[in-house]
N, C-alpha and C positions, 0 to 999 in steps of 0.2 A: 490620732487616737492610739494610745498605747495599750498593749495587751496586758491583762491582769496576770501577774505571775503567781504561781502556786506558793503558799506561805513557806513551805519547807525548803524551797530553792535557796532562800537567803541563808539557811543554816549551813548548806554544804558548799556553796560556791562563793568565791570572793569576786569582786568586780573585775579585777585583773590579776593574773597569776604573778606571784612574787618572783623576782629574778634572783634574789639573794636571800639574806636574812629577812624574816617576816617582822614587821613592826609589831611590837608587843600590844599596843593599843588596838590594832586590828584584830589580833587573836582574842583579846579580851572581849571585844565586841561580838565575835563569833561565839565565844563561850557563853556570854549573856543571852544571846539568841537561843542557844541550846537550852539553857536553864529555863527561860521563859516558855519555850516550846514544850518541854517535858512537864512543867507545872500546869500549863494550859491543857495539855492532853490529859493529865491526871485529873484535873478538875472536871473536864467534860465526862470522862468515864465514871467518875465518882457520882456526879449529878445523875447521869442516866441509870447507873446501877441502883442508887438509892430510890430514885423516883419509880422505877419499874418494880423494885422490891416492895415498896410501900403500897403501890397499886395492887400487886399480887396479894399482899396481906389483907388489904381491905376487901378484895373480892372473896378471898377465903373466909373472912369473917361473915360475909353475907350468906354463905351456904347454910349454916345451922339456923340462922335467923329466918331464912326463907322457909325452912321446914316447920317452924313453929306457927306459921300463919294458918288460919283456918282454911279448910278445903275450898270454901267459896272464893277466897282471895288468892290462895296459893297457886303459883304457876309451876306446873311440873317440869317445864324446861329450864327454869331458873337455875336449879342446882347443876344441871348438865352444862348449861351455857357458862356459868361461873367457873366450873371446873375446867372447861375447855379454854377459857380466857387465862386461867392461871397457868395451864400447860403452855400456852402460847407465850406469855410473859417470861416464864422460866426458860423457855427455849431461846428467846431473843437474848436474854441475859447470858446464857451459856454459849450461844452461837458467836456472839461478839466478845466473849470472855471478858466482860466488863470489869469484874472484880480483879482478875489477874492483871489486866492492862493498867487499871488504876494504880495498883500496888507497884507494878514494874516502873511505870513512869514516875511515880512519886519517889521511889527509891533512887532512880537514876538522877533525878533533879537534886535530891538531898546529897547524893555522893558528889555531884559536880560542885555544889555550893560548899560542901565541907572541904573539898580539895582546894577550892579557890580561897577560902578563909585561911587554911593552913599555909598556902603560899603567901598570902598577904601578911600574915603574922610571923612568918619565917620559923615555923615549928615543924617537927617531924623531919622529913627528908629535905626540907628547904632551909636548914640551918647554916648551910655553906655561905661563905662571904662572897663567892663568885656568883654575881647576878645572872650571867649568861648560863652557867651550869644549872642554877635553880630554875630558870625559865625553860630550859630544855627538858628537865625532869618534869616540870609542871605540864608542859605540852604532851609529853609521853603519857603521863598519868591521866590527863583529860581524854586523850584519844583512846586510851585503854578502857576507860569507863564507858565511853560512847560505843566502842566496839563490843564490849560485854553486853550492852543493851541489845545490839543487833543480834548477837548470838542467842540471848535469852528469847528474843522475839522468834527466831528461827526454831528454837526448841519448843516454844509454845505452839507454833503452827504444826510442827511434826507430831507433838503429843496429841493435838486435836485430831490429826489425820489418823493416828494409831488408834485412838478411842473410837472413831467412827468405823474403822475396819473390823 
């Protein structure tokens, strides 16, 4: 029986460490894993953000309607409960910073795909005839994009801590 590996492990580690030059196809496989990872994460955060936001709006819309009911049908706790639920939904959205993460993951995925397309089409910094030089620039740019995402993530966490203090 094999242990189930965490999905992000495949993003960061190769099956065996390269001894010399890395095979380009292996690196492209890693890049494609990253692109899929970022788009998958963006889709998850987008779905949750939109679902919770729509739920919050629906509950908010119930509050004025509940106040128009006749006294015999009106439940005094309905407005208070609906308000509390909206506060809870908004708190969950903000706690997990769903909108910020959705945008961040989508941007990083787009940046990685754009860089990959530029390399494939030999435009921008990849116009050199030397394939090895182009590949080294490509790897550097890709790693820079991924590194910036990690920095953005750290800043997002620090900002959240500062806002709570």
